[in-house]
C-alpha positions as CSV (number, residue, x, y, z in Angstrom):
1,M,-11.7,10.7,-8.3
2,L,-13.3,7.7,-7.9
3,R,-16.6,7.3,-5.8
4,T,-18.4,4.6,-4.4
5,D,-22.2,4.2,-4.6
6,N,-22.7,6.1,-1.3
7,G,-20.6,8.8,-3.0
8,A,-17.7,8.4,-0.5
9,A,-13.8,8.5,-2.0
10,L,-12.6,5.4,-3.4
11,R,-9.4,4.9,-0.9
12,L,-6.7,2.1,-2.5
13,S,-7.1,0.3,0.8
14,D,-11.0,-0.4,-0.5
15,F,-9.4,-2.7,-2.8
16,A,-6.2,-3.7,-2.7
17,D,-4.3,-6.9,-1.3
18,P,-1.4,-6.5,0.3
19,N,-0.3,-9.7,-1.8
20,D,-0.5,-8.3,-4.8
21,A,0.5,-5.1,-3.7
22,V,4.2,-7.0,-2.7
23,I,4.2,-8.4,-6.2
24,A,3.4,-5.0,-8.5
25,A,6.5,-3.4,-6.1
26,I,9.2,-5.7,-7.1
27,E,8.0,-5.3,-10.8
28,L,8.8,-1.7,-11.0
29,Y,10.5,-1.0,-8.3
30,G,13.2,-4.6,-8.1
31,P,15.1,-4.2,-5.7
32,E,13.8,-1.1,-3.8
33,A,10.6,-3.0,-3.6
34,Q,10.8,-2.9,0.4
35,T,12.0,1.0,0.3
36,A,9.1,2.1,-1.7
37,A,6.4,0.3,0.3
38,A,7.5,2.2,3.2
39,Y,7.7,5.6,1.4
40,C,4.3,4.6,0.4
41,A,2.8,4.1,4.1
42,M,4.6,7.5,5.5
43,E,3.5,9.1,2.5
44,A,-0.4,7.9,3.5
45,H,0.1,8.5,7.5
46,F,1.5,12.2,6.5
47,A,-1.3,12.7,4.4
48,G,-4.1,11.9,6.6
49,R,-5.2,8.7,5.3
50,P,-5.2,6.0,7.8
51,A,-6.8,3.7,5.8
52,D,-3.8,3.3,3.2
53,F,-1.3,3.8,6.1
54,H,-2.7,0.1,7.4
55,L,-2.6,-1.2,3.8
56,W,1.7,0.0,2.8
57,C,2.1,-1.1,6.7
58,E,0.7,-4.5,5.8
59,V,2.7,-5.0,2.6
60,F,5.9,-3.7,4.2
61,R,4.8,-6.5,7.1
62,V,4.1,-9.2,4.1
63,F,7.8,-8.2,2.6
64,K,9.7,-9.1,5.9
65,T,7.5,-12.2,6.1
66,R,8.2,-13.2,2.4
67,F,11.9,-11.6,2.3
68,H,13.6,-12.2,5.8
């Protein structure tokens, strides 16, 4: 596990940009990218990772803004 300078666990939400995550999801999952982002949000929520959950919700919002 990666750690910050103060020893805390590094989270995806600490460095990810939602717009870049949308592009990566499209490249990885094609037409299922929006669904994959929703599943990532649910996984983060149920795993007790609220910061990552909020990141994936923002990614999902970017999808809705760009593609609907």
